[in-house]
N, C-alpha and C positions, 0 to 999 in steps of 0.2 A: 501325705498329701490328703486335705480333706475330699473324703467320699462323694460329697455333693457338689466339689467343683469340676468345672471341665478341665478335663490333660492339657497341659502346654501343646500350642500350636506351633510346628517347625515349619519351617520356611527356607528349602534349600535352595543354593544356587551354586551353579558348577565354578563359579571364577572367585569364592571366597567360603569360608566356614559357614556352615549352618546358622542361623539366628534364632533361638528359641523366644519367643514372644513371650512374657510371664503372664500368668493367669490375671483373669480380672475377677473385681469383685462383685458381688450379686448383685444383679441390676445394673452395673456398669455399663455405657454404651460402648462399641467398639470404635476407635480413633478411626476419623476420618480423614484419609490425606486429601488435602485441598485439589484443587484442579492442576493450580498452578506444579504442584508435587509431582503429581502424576504424569502431564501430557505435555507441557510446555519445555521445549529443548533447553537445555542451559545456555545463558550466555552472558557477555560482560553488559553492565550498563555504561553507558557512553560517556565519557569523560570530562566533552564539554557538549553540553545543550543550549543550543541558542536560538531563542524565536526569532523566526524569519517573516510569518506573517500572522496578521491578526484578524480576526471576524470579530465586528462589532455589531451588536442588533442588528443584524440584515434578517430582511425581508424580500424575498423574491416572488413575481409573480409572472403570469402567462396570461394578459387580458385581465379578465377581473378575477382568475383562480390565483389565490395567493397558495404557492406550493413550498415556501421556506419562509419559517414566522419566528422572527426575535431571536435568530442564532448567535450567539458570540463562542470564538472556541480560538486557541493559541494553534500555531503550524511550528515545531520547531525542528531545526537541525539538530540530530543527534536521536532521533524518535521518530518512531513511523505511528500515526494517527489512522486509527482506522474508522471508518463510518459505516454502522450497520442500521439494519431496519428491513421493515417489508417492502415490496413493491410499491412505490408511490409514495413514500414517507419524505422524500425530497433529498435524497441524498448524491445525487448524480447531479442536482440543478445547482446544489451547492458546489459541489466538486467544480464543473463547470464554471461556474463563476468569479471562482479565483484567478482563471487569465482570460475573463471575459468571453467565453465563448457562450455563455448565454445570451448577450446582446443581439448575436445575427440572427435569432429567432423573433419574427414581428412579432409583436405585442409586450416582450418582455420588459419588466419592469423592476427596479432595487431600490428599495431603502434601505439607508444604513452604511458603513463603512467598512474597507477590507483594505488592511495596507501588505507594503512589501516593503521589509526593511524601516519600517515608520513613512512611507511615501503612501498617500493616495494610490489605487491601481490604475483609478479615472484621470489622474493626472500624468500617466505614464503613456507613451508611444507603443500602441497596440502591439507591433511586432516586436519591439525591444521587450515589453511583460512577456511575450507568449516565448521569447526565448530564455526569457529568467525561471520563466514558471511553464514548465513543458507538460505535453500530456500523452499519456498511453492509454489506448481503447479497448475495449472488450475482444473486439476482433483484431488480431493481427492486421496490418496495412502496410507493408512493405512497398516500395514505390517498384513499377517495372523496370527496375535495371538492376546493375552490379551491386553484390553484395558492399563493395567498395564504395560507390558512389551513392547507396541508401544513407552512406554515414558523411560521406565527405558532402552532402546536400545542406546539413544544418552549419558547414563550415566554410563551404564557398561560396562564391557570388554566382548567380546562375548564370549560365554560360547562353551565349548566343546561337537564336536557333540554328543545329543542325552540328552542330559544333561540343566537343565533350570536356570534362572541366578539366583545367590543366594541374595536371599531378607533379607536384613540388616535395620534396623531403619533408618540409613541415606538415604539410597535410597529410601524408601518409602516416607520421607520426602521432598525429592527432588521432586521426582513423584507428590506428593499431589499441591506443592508451584507451577512445572509448569500447573498443570491443572488448579489452582486456578487462575494463569496469563492468561490463554488462555480461562477462564470463564464456563470451562465445571465441573468443581469437582461437584458440586451441584448436576449434574445431573446423575454422574455414580457413585458417591462415596461407592453407597449401594454394586457395585458387578464391582470391577474393573478387577475380572477373567473373563470378558464375552471378546467374540469375540468382536473385533476392527469392523468386516465386518458387526456386526448387529447392527449397528450405523445408524442413517439419516445421509444422506449426509453432511447437515451444522455441525452436531455432530463428523463425520469424519473428515471433513477442519479443523474443532477447534481442534480437537484432531492431528492434523498434523502440527498446529501451537504449540499445547503445547509440541509437540515431537524437532522442530526446538528450542525453548524456554528453554528447558530442559539441553541445552548445555551452556546456559548464554550466547549468541551471541552479538558482539557489533550491528553487522548490521542484520536487518531482508528482507529478496527478496520475493515479492506476486508475483505472475503473474496471473493476472487475477483470483485471489482468490476464486471470488464469482459467476463466470459466470455459472457454471452448478450448482447453489443454487436458491430456492425459496424467494422470496422479504423478509420472516419472517427471516430467515437464513441469508440472505444478512446484514439487517439491524444490526443483532447479531455479525456479523465479524465486520461491518463496525465500530460498536461502542467499539469494543474490539479494532482495528487497533490505533485510537485516544487515549485510555487509554495508549497502550502499548506505544507510540512515547515518554513518559518521562522516560522510561527506555531503549530502542535499536532504533536506526536508522532506519525508514522504509523505502523500497522504493516499491511503487505498481506501476504495470504496468495493464490499465485499458483502454477498449474501452468505458466505461458508463462513460460520461462526468459529468452527475447527482452526480456518486459514485467518481469522482475526485475529483469535488468541493466540496462534503460533509464531504470528508474525508482529503484532502490535505493541507498543508503548504504553500507547492513550487509545482508549475507544469514546466513543460519541453514538450512542444510541438515538436514532432519530424516530420519531411516531409521528404521521401526518402534518407533517411539513417542521414537527416543533423537536427541540433538542429534548429529550428524556431525563439523559443523563450522559455525564462525560467523568471520566477517571480514568484508572491505570488499568493494564487490562485486568491484572489478579482479581480487583476491586468487583470491577464491571461481571468477572464472569463468576467469582466465588461469593461478593457479598454485595450483590444489587441493594440500590437504596432504595426505588421506585417499583413497585408493584408491577407495571407495565412492561419495566425492563426484567425483572423477574420471570413473568409469562413468556414474554419473548425468547429468552436463553433455553426456558426448559422446552419451546415448542409448543406451546399454548396457543398460538396463531402466528402469522406469517407465512 
């Protein structure tokens, strides 16, 4: 061995034979594994990707203040779209516009077009739209009723005052299916009449996801769904998000860059109301094309 060359580096693991890295030539930089290779859990690519919504040149304002400026994005089933950016960048306003929640705020205005399966969402009946494009909020918000009735609320007509919802075999099957999809059924199946307010925070959030899924939506909107949860509950919901993308298009707003990287297939970085960069998760985090994206990902601001 050349006395000027460094010795081989041995990396030893317990589950396979040691790997001996070959020596590098003088001046050769060490190879750097991509962020994707080091951090992202391995997962299969969805076999069927289908566009469900399209945002076309959308501007959103509250009063005189334009908070979203000329944003265009696709929302696809089979993928998770994560919207990232500093506070005040317009992420949540854009998310809420997808099922017309922004319009309940006085002074809200919109320019541009948002479609669901090709139909302009402002030509759809608003309650029907919100069944097809459902939303889960930052803080778990279970209703003060049983676990069963929380999920059934999205499936059955509202009962008359003082009367319980009629419990049919079809309704029971639908509730169980929604709880299974939300990964909660095994934990609560022995007592569905328990008050939802007695569940843990992570269970309450999964119950809210089950309630949203019960209506069989085409799109699921998640507004920082894990920000109030512990790491174990967060990991459970992240796994759930990745699994659900096969059956429903998912859009998540998150300030947690590691979470966006773990769950998202595509990432939209927003800053001061503008869409700065949109691309695959690996491209945005490993090879950002815009300087503002690089600065945000590296923690220079935000």
